[in-house]
C-alpha positions in Angstrom: 7.5 -4.3 68.6 10.7 -3.0 70.3 12.9 -4.0 67.3 10.6 -2.2 64.9 10.6 0.9 67.0 14.4 0.8 67.2 14.6 0.4 63.4 12.2 3.3 63.0 14.3 5.5 65.3 17.5 4.6 63.4 15.8 5.3 60.1 14.7 8.7 61.4 18.2 9.6 62.6 19.7 8.5 59.3 17.1 10.6 57.4 17.9 13.6 59.6 21.6 13.2 58.8 20.9 12.8 55.1 22.2 9.2 55.1 19.8 7.7 52.5 21.7 4.4 52.4 21.2 3.7 56.1 17.7 5.1 56.0 16.8 2.7 53.2 18.4 -0.2 55.0 16.4 0.3 58.2 13.1 0.8 56.2 13.8 -2.4 54.3 14.4 -4.2 57.6 11.0 -3.0 58.9 9.3 -4.1 55.8 11.1 -7.4 56.0 9.7 -8.0 59.5 6.1 -7.7 58.2 6.4 -9.1 54.7 8.1 -12.3 53.7 5.4 -13.9 51.5 4.1 -12.7 48.1 0.6 -11.9 49.5 2.2 -9.6 52.0 4.2 -7.9 49.3 1.0 -7.5 47.4 -0.6 -5.8 50.4 2.3 -3.3 50.4 2.1 -2.8 46.6 -1.6 -2.4 46.7 -1.4 0.1 49.6 1.1 2.2 47.7 -0.8 2.0 44.4 -4.2 3.0 46.0 -2.6 5.8 48.0 -1.1 7.2 44.8 -4.4 6.8 43.0 -6.2 8.6 45.8 -3.7 11.4 45.7 -4.2 11.8 42.0 -8.0 11.9 42.4 -7.6 14.5 45.2 -5.3 16.6 43.0 -7.7 16.5 40.1 -10.7 17.3 42.3 -8.8 20.3 43.8 -7.9 21.6 40.4 -11.5 21.3 39.2 -12.8 23.0 42.3 -10.3 25.8 41.9 -11.3 26.4 38.3 -15.1 26.3 39.1 -14.6 28.7 42.0 -12.7 31.1 39.8 -15.4 30.9 37.2 -18.1 31.6 39.8 -16.1 34.6 41.1 -16.2 36.1 37.6 -20.0 35.8 37.5 -22.0 38.7 38.9 -23.3 38.1 42.4 -26.9 39.0 41.4 -27.1 36.3 38.7 -25.4 33.7 40.7 -27.8 33.8 43.6 -31.0 34.7 41.7 -32.6 31.4 42.7 -32.6 32.5 46.4 -34.4 35.8 45.8 -37.7 36.2 47.7 -40.6 37.3 45.5 
């Protein structure tokens, strides 16, 4: 674990200094520690794919919710809550 933490620290320092080449090098070293077989690369690829897919769903949901909320704001309060009126 110590080696991974050292690579992580070096990648962070490289990123802070804008050194993308070294940052990429250390990140690839970390990945290389955990992945050296195709099934492990598949795990990484699937993780990235599903994270991206999840972000797209969240964005679409947020956009839909915002539009619905805006529509409801434009409706008069009396008509929107008529179903809760007591007889």
